[in-house]
C-alpha positions as CSV (number, residue, x, y, z in Angstrom):
1,M,-0.1,-0.1,0.3
2,K,2.9,2.3,0.6
3,Q,4.1,2.1,-2.8
4,I,1.0,2.5,-4.4
5,L,0.9,5.9,-2.4
6,I,4.0,7.0,-3.4
7,I,3.0,6.3,-7.3
8,L,0.0,8.2,-6.8
9,A,1.8,10.9,-5.4
10,L,4.3,11.1,-8.4
11,L,1.5,10.9,-10.7
12,F,-0.4,13.7,-9.3
13,S,2.7,15.8,-9.8
14,I,3.4,14.8,-13.3
15,D,-0.2,15.5,-14.2
16,H,0.2,19.2,-12.8
17,N,3.3,19.5,-14.9
18,C,1.7,18.4,-18.1
19,V,-1.3,20.7,-18.3
20,A,0.2,23.9,-16.5
21,Q,2.4,26.7,-18.0
22,Y,4.9,28.5,-15.8
23,T,6.4,32.0,-16.0
24,D,8.6,31.7,-12.9
25,S,9.8,29.3,-10.6
26,I,12.1,29.4,-7.4
27,I,13.6,26.6,-5.0
28,E,13.9,27.0,-1.2
29,Y,15.3,25.2,1.6
30,Y,13.8,24.6,5.1
31,D,15.3,23.0,8.4
32,Y,13.1,20.7,10.4
33,R,11.2,23.6,12.0
34,W,10.2,25.0,8.6
35,E,12.5,27.9,8.9
36,K,14.0,29.0,5.9
37,V,17.9,28.1,5.5
38,D,20.9,28.6,3.2
39,H,21.5,25.1,1.9
40,K,24.9,25.8,1.1
41,K,25.6,26.8,4.8
42,K,23.3,24.9,6.9
43,P,21.7,21.6,6.6
44,Y,18.1,21.2,5.4
45,V,15.4,18.8,5.9
46,F,12.7,20.1,3.3
47,Y,13.2,21.7,-0.1
48,R,10.6,23.4,-2.2
49,R,9.7,23.7,-5.6
50,A,7.5,26.9,-6.4
51,R,6.3,27.9,-9.8
52,Q,4.0,30.6,-11.1
53,T,1.3,30.2,-13.5
54,T,0.2,32.4,-16.3
55,E,-3.0,33.2,-13.7
56,G,-0.2,34.6,-11.3
57,T,-0.8,32.0,-8.7
58,W,2.0,29.7,-7.3
59,H,2.0,26.0,-7.8
60,V,4.0,24.7,-4.4
61,Q,5.7,21.2,-4.0
62,D,7.4,20.6,-0.9
63,Y,9.5,17.6,-0.6
64,Y,11.3,15.5,2.0
65,R,15.1,15.7,1.2
66,H,16.3,12.6,2.0
67,A,13.9,10.6,-0.6
68,D,12.6,13.2,-3.0
69,V,9.3,12.1,-1.5
70,L,6.4,15.0,-1.7
71,Q,5.6,16.4,1.8
72,M,2.7,18.9,0.4
73,E,1.2,20.0,-2.8
74,G,-1.2,22.8,-3.6
75,M,-1.9,26.3,-5.0
76,F,-1.3,29.6,-3.4
77,L,-2.9,33.0,-4.6
78,D,0.2,35.2,-3.3
79,D,4.0,35.5,-4.0
80,S,4.9,35.0,-0.4
81,M,2.9,31.7,-0.4
82,T,0.5,32.4,2.5
83,I,-3.0,32.2,1.2
84,E,-4.1,28.8,0.0
85,D,-6.6,28.1,-2.5
86,G,-7.8,24.5,-3.9
87,D,-7.2,21.2,-3.0
88,F,-4.0,20.6,-0.6
89,F,-2.6,17.4,-0.1
90,Y,0.2,16.6,2.6
91,Y,2.2,13.3,2.7
92,H,4.1,11.1,5.6
93,Y,7.8,10.8,5.1
94,N,7.1,7.1,3.6
95,G,4.9,8.6,1.1
96,A,1.5,7.8,2.5
97,V,-1.2,10.4,2.5
98,A,-1.1,12.2,5.9
99,Q,-4.0,14.8,5.3
100,T,-6.3,15.9,2.5
101,G,-8.6,19.1,2.5
102,R,-9.3,22.1,0.5
103,F,-8.7,26.0,1.0
104,H,-10.8,28.6,-0.5
105,K,-8.6,32.1,-0.1
106,G,-6.6,30.9,3.0
107,V,-10.2,29.5,4.8
108,K,-10.7,25.7,5.5
109,V,-13.5,24.5,3.6
110,G,-15.3,21.2,3.1
111,L,-14.3,17.8,4.3
112,W,-10.7,17.5,6.1
113,R,-9.3,14.1,6.7
114,R,-5.9,13.3,8.7
115,Y,-4.1,10.0,8.3
116,G,-1.4,8.1,10.4
117,V,1.8,6.6,8.5
118,D,0.0,3.4,8.3
119,G,-3.2,4.7,6.6
120,T,-5.3,4.9,9.6
121,L,-7.7,7.4,9.6
122,L,-7.4,9.9,12.8
123,D,-9.5,13.0,12.1
124,S,-12.5,14.0,10.1
125,T,-13.8,17.3,10.1
126,R,-16.0,19.4,8.0
127,F,-15.6,23.4,7.6
128,K,-18.1,25.8,6.0
129,S,-16.9,28.9,4.2
130,T,-17.1,30.8,7.3
131,G,-14.0,28.6,8.2
132,F,-15.7,27.1,11.2
133,P,-16.5,23.5,11.6
134,Y,-20.0,22.1,11.0
135,H,-22.0,18.8,11.5
136,K,-20.1,16.6,13.1
137,S,-16.2,16.3,14.0
138,F,-14.2,12.9,14.8
139,H,-10.9,12.1,16.2
140,W,-9.3,8.6,16.6
141,D,-6.1,7.2,18.0
142,E,-3.9,4.8,15.8
143,T,-6.0,1.8,17.3
144,G,-9.3,3.1,16.0
145,R,-10.4,4.3,19.5
146,L,-12.6,7.4,19.3
147,M,-10.8,10.0,21.2
148,A,-12.8,13.3,20.8
149,Y,-16.4,14.1,19.1
150,G,-17.9,17.2,18.2
151,E,-21.3,18.5,16.7
152,Y,-21.7,21.7,15.3
153,D,-24.1,24.2,13.8
154,M,-25.1,22.9,10.2
155,A,-25.1,26.8,9.3
156,G,-21.6,27.0,9.8
157,T,-21.6,29.5,12.6
158,G,-19.4,27.5,14.9
159,E,-21.9,27.0,17.7
160,G,-21.8,23.5,19.2
161,F,-20.0,21.3,21.5
162,H,-17.0,19.2,21.8
163,I,-16.3,16.1,24.1
164,E,-12.8,14.3,24.8
165,Y,-12.2,11.3,26.1
166,Y,-9.7,8.9,27.8
167,E,-8.7,5.4,26.6
168,D,-11.3,3.8,28.7
169,S,-13.8,6.0,27.1
170,T,-14.6,8.2,30.1
171,I,-15.1,11.7,29.4
172,S,-11.8,13.8,29.8
173,S,-13.6,17.3,29.0
174,Y,-16.6,18.8,27.8
175,T,-16.8,22.1,26.1
176,R,-19.2,24.5,24.3
177,Y,-19.1,27.1,21.7
178,A,-21.0,30.1,20.9
179,K,-21.4,31.9,17.4
180,G,-18.3,32.7,15.9
181,H,-16.8,29.5,17.6
182,L,-16.5,31.5,20.9
183,K,-15.9,29.5,24.2
184,D,-19.3,29.5,25.8
185,S,-21.2,28.1,28.8
186,I,-19.5,25.7,31.4
187,W,-16.5,24.0,30.4
188,T,-15.5,20.9,32.4
189,Y,-12.6,18.8,32.9
190,Y,-12.2,15.5,34.3
191,H,-9.6,13.5,36.5
192,R,-9.6,10.1,35.1
193,N,-11.5,8.6,38.1
194,G,-14.4,11.0,36.8
195,K,-14.3,13.8,39.1
196,P,-14.1,17.3,37.8
197,S,-10.7,18.6,37.9
198,L,-11.7,22.2,36.8
199,T,-14.7,24.0,35.6
200,A,-14.7,27.3,33.9
201,T,-17.7,29.7,32.9
202,Y,-17.5,31.5,29.5
203,D,-19.7,34.1,28.0
204,S,-19.2,34.3,24.2
205,G,-15.3,33.8,24.8
206,R,-15.0,35.9,28.1
207,L,-13.6,34.1,30.8
208,I,-16.4,34.6,33.8
209,N,-15.1,32.4,36.6
210,F,-13.3,29.1,37.3
211,E,-12.8,26.5,40.0
212,C,-10.7,23.6,40.6
213,Y,-10.8,20.1,42.3
214,D,-8.5,17.8,43.6
215,E,-9.0,13.9,42.7
216,S,-11.7,13.6,45.5
217,G,-13.9,16.2,44.1
218,I,-13.2,18.8,46.8
219,G,-12.5,22.2,45.8
220,T,-9.0,23.4,46.0
221,K,-7.3,27.0,46.0
222,N,-4.0,25.2,44.3
223,C,-5.6,25.9,40.9
224,D,-3.1,25.0,38.2
225,T,-4.8,26.0,34.9
226,A,-2.1,26.5,32.5
227,L,-0.2,23.9,30.0
228,R,2.8,22.7,31.7
229,I,4.9,20.9,29.2
230,P,6.6,17.9,30.1
231,E,10.3,18.3,31.2
232,P,13.1,15.6,31.5
233,G,15.0,16.9,34.3
234,Y,18.4,15.9,32.5
235,N,20.1,17.0,29.4
236,V,18.3,15.0,26.8
237,N,20.8,16.3,24.1
238,K,23.7,15.0,25.9
239,F,21.9,11.8,26.5
240,L,21.3,11.4,22.7
241,G,24.8,12.5,22.0
242,E,26.4,10.1,24.5
243,N,24.3,7.2,23.2
244,I,23.7,7.6,19.5
245,R,26.0,5.5,17.3
246,M,26.6,6.1,13.4
247,P,25.1,2.9,11.6
248,R,27.8,0.6,10.0
249,E,25.8,0.5,7.1
250,A,25.4,4.0,6.7
251,L,29.0,4.2,6.7
252,E,29.5,1.5,4.1
253,A,26.9,3.1,2.2
254,E,28.8,6.3,2.2
255,L,25.9,8.4,2.7
256,Y,27.8,11.7,3.0
257,G,25.9,14.7,4.4
258,Q,23.4,15.5,7.3
259,Y,20.4,13.9,7.7
260,S,17.6,14.3,10.3
261,V,15.2,12.0,12.1
262,V,12.3,13.4,14.2
263,V,11.0,10.9,16.6
264,G,7.6,11.3,18.2
265,I,7.2,10.2,21.7
266,V,4.2,10.3,24.2
267,V,5.1,11.3,28.2
268,D,2.8,9.2,30.0
269,L,0.9,10.2,33.3
270,D,4.0,8.9,35.5
271,G,6.3,10.4,33.2
272,T,7.3,7.2,31.3
273,I,8.1,7.7,27.5
274,T,5.8,5.5,25.4
275,N,4.6,5.5,21.6
276,V,8.1,5.9,20.2
277,R,7.8,6.4,16.6
278,I,9.0,7.8,13.7
279,V,7.3,11.1,12.3
280,Q,9.6,12.4,10.0
281,G,12.2,9.9,8.6
282,S,15.3,9.2,6.7
283,Y,17.2,6.1,5.9
284,A,16.2,2.9,7.5
285,E,19.5,2.8,9.1
286,F,19.2,6.3,10.6
287,N,15.6,5.5,11.5
288,A,16.5,2.2,13.4
289,E,19.1,3.9,15.5
290,A,17.1,7.0,16.3
291,L,14.2,4.7,17.7
292,R,16.9,2.7,19.7
293,V,18.4,5.2,21.6
294,V,15.0,7.3,22.3
295,K,13.4,3.9,23.7
296,Q,15.9,4.0,26.4
297,L,15.1,7.7,27.5
298,P,14.5,8.0,31.5
299,K,11.2,9.2,32.7
300,W,10.2,12.6,32.3
301,Q,8.0,15.1,34.8
302,P,4.8,14.7,33.2
303,A,2.7,17.4,31.5
304,R,-0.2,19.3,33.3
305,R,-3.0,21.0,32.4
306,Q,-6.4,22.1,33.5
307,N,-5.5,20.9,37.0
308,R,-4.7,17.3,36.1
309,Y,-1.8,15.4,34.9
310,I,-2.3,14.5,31.3
311,R,-0.3,12.7,28.4
312,A,1.7,15.0,26.2
313,Y,2.7,14.3,22.6
314,Y,6.5,15.4,21.9
315,T,8.9,15.6,19.2
316,L,12.8,14.9,19.2
317,P,14.9,15.8,16.3
318,I,18.2,13.8,15.8
319,N,20.7,14.6,13.4
320,F,23.3,12.4,11.9
321,R,26.1,13.6,9.6
322,I,28.9,11.7,7.5
323,E,31.6,13.8,6.4
């Protein structure tokens, strides 16, 4: 299935080239943060090929450097390439479709879907021309478990509700929106035992008040509403540097240059590192070594949000260089 998806991506590119005529073209280079770099002075992870059509729009194709595989393809209305227009396709590093959807003058419209590396459907949401979601919205994890569900006004005003779930299907949060997709009414977040951790009252986007509760359901003055990102408590770069080994296969293949692998992890409720996976890959040798070392990471301080510990997704870029 991976090979089919890669072939489809290439065919899509070829079809555009056959029918379109271009008046100008540029090539740009980016690091893993999608910050533009001078490829002669700094290593890059992505590169962009942008070509201006006779109508003045820009046909843009972004590629993963390591395999020349498409990362994104779409049309932009402006020279700065910030106003998307038309169908957009995003791809994982292995060529599999990552996300599909449509823009109208920079606004999401119609059905948007997001997929995992293995092709699993993760998100499905519809947007009106207002840019707000309408009808129903779904989010699943990689195993197909429903993790969030929303229902919104069919007119596209953004009015509706959104529910998030824990892995055991108990409710993690219940939130509501008024017209304009503004926070409204009572938002409730829950501990994993079903007791509320925080309630917040909004009026068309304006916070009126909030209260926090401990895991027994008793109100507490120690109200931590902010997002506290997970922290390792040690130097992660030092740990990676001391444990990463250059793969022998990469040396034998003379893979000169710098290559980046981005590894995704989940910091669990107790700080354990779980769900280690490649989210932006390179050659198989580098992918395997990055996974091996990241799986050895010691526990982190878990993340907190809305007065409770939460699982947090995090990414770690790892660079390999052979000179």
